N, C-alpha and C positions, 0 to 999 in steps of 0.2 A: 573758735573762729569758724566762719562759714566757709565751707568748701566750695569752690567753683562748681557749678552744675553743668553737666553736659554729658555727652556720650562719646566713647571713642569708636572710631570706625576703622575698618580695614577695607582696602581696595585691592582686588586681586588682578594679577596680570599686569605686565609692563606696558601694554598698549602697543599700537603699531610703531615701528621705527625706533623702539627703545628696548632691545633685547637685553637680558641679563638683569633686569630689575627684579627684586624679590617679589614673591607672590603677595606678601603682606607689605604694602607700601610704607616705608619708613623714611623719616627725614632725620638724618643722624641715627640716633639709637632709640628715638621716641616715635611711636606711631602718631600720625597726624590726628589732631583733635577736630571734630566737627564743630568749629567755633561759632557757627550760627546758633548753636544750642548752648554755648557757654553763658552763664549768668554772672551777675555781680560777684566779685570776690572782695573780701573785706580785709584791710590791714589794720593793725593796731588793736586787734582782738575786739573790734566792735561788732556787736551782733546785728544782722540785717537779713531780711528775707531774700530768697533767691530772686534774681532779676534777669529775665531772659533778654538777650540782645534784640534791639529793635531792628527793623528791616525797612525803615522809611526810605524811599527813594526820591521823594519830593518834599524836602524839608521846608518848614515855614521859616521866614526870616526871623533873626534874633532880636528884633526890636522894630519900632515903627517910627523912624526919624521923620521930622516934618520936611526936611529936604535931603537930597542925596548927600552922602558923606563925601567931603572933599578928600581926593586922593591923587596927588601928584607924585608921591613916593610911597609905594606899598610897604617899605621897610621902616617908615617913620611911625613911632609910637608915642605914647604920653610920657611926660616927665615923671620920673619916680616919685612916689609919695607913700608915706607910712600911715596916712590917714585915709580911711575907706569905710563908708557906711555899709557896703556889702561885706567887707571883711568882718566887721562887727557883728553882722547878722549871721555869718558863718560860725563865728565863735559862740554866739548865743545858741545856735542850733547844735553845736558841739561835734560836728563832723563836716568834712569837705568831701564833696562828690566830684570825681574826676573821670571823664571819659577816656579810655585807653584801648590799645590793641592788646590781644592775648596771644598773637601768633607772629609777631614781628621781632625776630631775634635781634639783639643788640639795642633795640628801641623800647619795645613793650611786649612782654611775653610771660606766660605762666612759667614759673621756675620748675624745670623738669624734676628737680629733687624735692620740691615742696609745692604741691598743687594749690596750697592756700595762699601762695605769695606770688607776686609779680617782680620782674626784674628788667632792667634795661635803661638806656640813657633817658628816655622820656619819663620813665617811672621815677628816676632820680630827680628830675626837675619838678615833678608833682610833689615829691616828698619834701623838697626844699620849701615849697609854698605852705604845705601842712605844718611843717615844723615851725615856720615863722608865725603861723596862726595859733600854734599850740593845740591843735586838734588832730585826731586820727583821720585817715582817708577811707572812703568807701569807693573802691574802684568799680567802675561800670564799663563792661566790655561793649564797644560800639564798632560799627563798620566805618570805612572811609566815608561812605555816602551819608551816614548818620550824624556826622560831626556838627554841621550847621543846625540841623533840626534839633539835636539835643541841647544846643546852647540857646535855642529859641524858646525853650520852656523853663519855667522856674523849677527849682528842686521841690519835690514832694517829700517832706521829711518823714511822712508815715509810709509811703510806698515809693521807693526809689524807682521802681519799674514804671510808675505812672507819671513821673516827672522828668525833669532834664538834669543837667549837670552844671556845676560851678565853673569847671575848667575842662578844656580839652587839651590833653597831652598826647597827641597821636599824629606825628609827622605831618603837621598842618601848615601847608605852604601859604605864605602871605601874598595876596594879590589884590588889586584895586576892586575887583568884582566881590571878593569876599569881605572887604571892609565895609560893603554896603549891608552886610548881614550880621557880622560879628565884630568884636573888638579884639585886637591882638596886643600881646606883650611885645617888647622889642624882640628882634631876632636872637634866638638862643642857639641856633645851629644852622650852618650853611651846607645844604646838600646840593648834589648835582644829579641830573637824570641820566641813566645809562641803560645798557642793554645786556641781557643775559641769554645765553643759548647753551644747548648741550655741547660738550666738548667736541664731539664728533660732527657737529653741524657744519654745513657748507656756508653758513652765514658768517661772513668775516668782517662786514662793513655795512653801513646803511644803504649803500648802493645795491646790495644784494637782498634787501628786505622787501621790495616791492612784490606783491602777490603772495607774500607770506602772512601768517596769522600771529599777531602779537597780543599778549594778555597783560592787563592792568586792572586795578580795581575800578568800578564804576564810580563816578563822582570825583575822580582824581585829576590833577593837572597833568599827570603822566599820560593819561589816555588822550586828552586834547592835544598835547604836544606831539605825540608820535603821529597822529593823524595829520597834523599840520606840516610836519617835517618830512614825512615819507609818503608821497602821493602813490596810491595803489595798494597801500598796506590794508590788511583786514584786521580790525581790532575786536578783541573779545573782552568785555567788561564782566567782572566778577565781584562778589561781595568782599573778599579778603585777598590780600597778596598770596597767602598760602594756597588758595584755590588755584592760583596761576602755576605754583610750583607742582601741584598735583597734575594739572593738565600738561605741563611740560614733560613731566616724567612719563605720562601715558601717551605722549606723542600727539596729543590733540591740539597743541599750539606749538609754533616754531621758536618763539621767544617770549621773554618777559621784559617789560620795561618798567623802571621804577628808580627811586632815589638810591644813590650809591650805598648809603648805610643799610638800606633794606636788602639790596642785592648782595652785599657783603655777608649778611646773615644767612641768606640762602645758600651762598657758595660754601659756607662753613657747614651747613646742613647737608648738602648734597655735593660731594667732590666731583661728580660726573658733569657739573656745570662749569661754565667760564663766563666771567664778566668781560666783554670785549673792551680792549684798551683803546684809549684816545677817542672815545665817544662821550661827548658832553652835550646832551640835547638841550639842557636848560639849567639855570640856577634856581634852586628851590630854598628860599629862606623860610626856616621854620619859626612860627610863633605860637605861644600858648593862647588858646582861644578862650574868650570870655563873652558872656551875653552882652550885646550891644547896649543894653540898658544900664550896664554896670561897668562903665568905662573907668570909674574910680578903682575898681578892683584890678583892672589891667595895669593901672598906674602903681597899685600896691605890689603886683606881681614884678613889675619892673624894679621896684626897690629890693625885692628878694633876689632878683637876678644880679643886681649891682653888689649885694652883700655876698653872693656866691662868687663873684669875680674876686673881691677883696680877700675872701677867706681861702680861696683855692678849691671850693666845693665843686665848682663847675669843671675845673681841670681834672680833679679826681674822678668825676663821673665820666668824663671823656676818655681818660686814660684806661679806665676800667672796662668800659663797654665798646668803644669805637676805635681806639688807636690801633689795636692789633688787627682787627678785621679790615679796616680801611688802609692799613699799611702806611700811615702818615701821622705826623704830629698835628695837633690842632690847638687853636686858641679861641677863647670866647669871643664871638663877633663884637665889633665896636657898635654900640647902639646909636640910633638916630632918634632924637626926641623932638618935640615941638608940635605934635598933633594936638589940636585943641580938645578939651574935654566937653565943651558945650557945643 
C-alpha cells in the first residue's frame, strides 16, 4: 500500500496570549501534519504514485451547461438510479478516485494508528459508494478550495495528480451557487455552523466578536457567513481547518468558525477550547459532489445512500464517528428528489 507522503512539522512556542502550551505543538497526542504536503493515500491495497495536494484557489467550473442550472431548492437532487454510464466507466477503470480531507477528525482524517488509512464519517460514505461499484478507492487529499476545481477535471488514470476526482466527500455544503458548478447527491448529513474559542476567552457571544479575528478555510461557506452575520469582524482564510487550530493555539486568531462536526473534532483534540453554546450561524446540508457532466453518477450515489438507509450502514457510521463528539443522536436526512438530469 502507498504511504501518504508528507512531512511532520513542529511549531515552537505557544504564541501570545496562550501560555502553557507545549513547545512542540500537539493536537491530542499526535503532532500536526503539514497537510499541504500530504499526497494521495490508497485504500484497498491498490498501487498508485504519490499525489501532492493541489492548491488551486480559482477552480474551473465542473461542466459547461448551455443554460444556468435551475435551483429553487439546493437540497433537491436526482431520483436514485442503479444505471449510470459513469459508474460503468469507473468499474472499467477498476478504481474510484475520491477527494477527501486528511485533517478533519470525525469526518476525514489520516488514522493516527495507521498512516496508510483514512477514517471518519465522510470516508465511510465514500466507502459505501466504492463497495457498491465493487472497486477499491484511491483517496486524494484536497483542500476546501480545491473541491470544485477537482470535480471540474476528469480523472487521469495514469496520473492521479494530473487529473480530477470522481467524487468529493469533504464536508461539501450544498447551495444554489455550487449547483452551477457541480452535481450533488441528496443530503447525507445536516451540519450547522458554530464558533470555537479558547476556554479562557472573553468571547462569549456573537455580540462580543466585532473587532476580533475569526479563522475559517478559504472557499468555505463558513467564511462568507461569519462576514455577513458579524459586521466588523476580521476574517482569516486558510487552506485547511487544522491551520485555524494552530493559529488559535498560537494566539494569532481569536476564534474558529466552522461546522459543528468539524468543531467537535477540534474540541476532542484540544481540551483547552470550547464550542460556544446556542450559536447556530447557518444550516449546512452536506452532499457528495460529482462532476456536473456526470449527473447520472450522482443519481447512482443516491441509490447507494438509499441502500445505506435500509441496511443501517449510515446509522452505524454516524454512531461510530459523530454521535459521541456531537453529543446527540442522529438519523439519516430525508432526501428531496426531482431535480432533472437533463
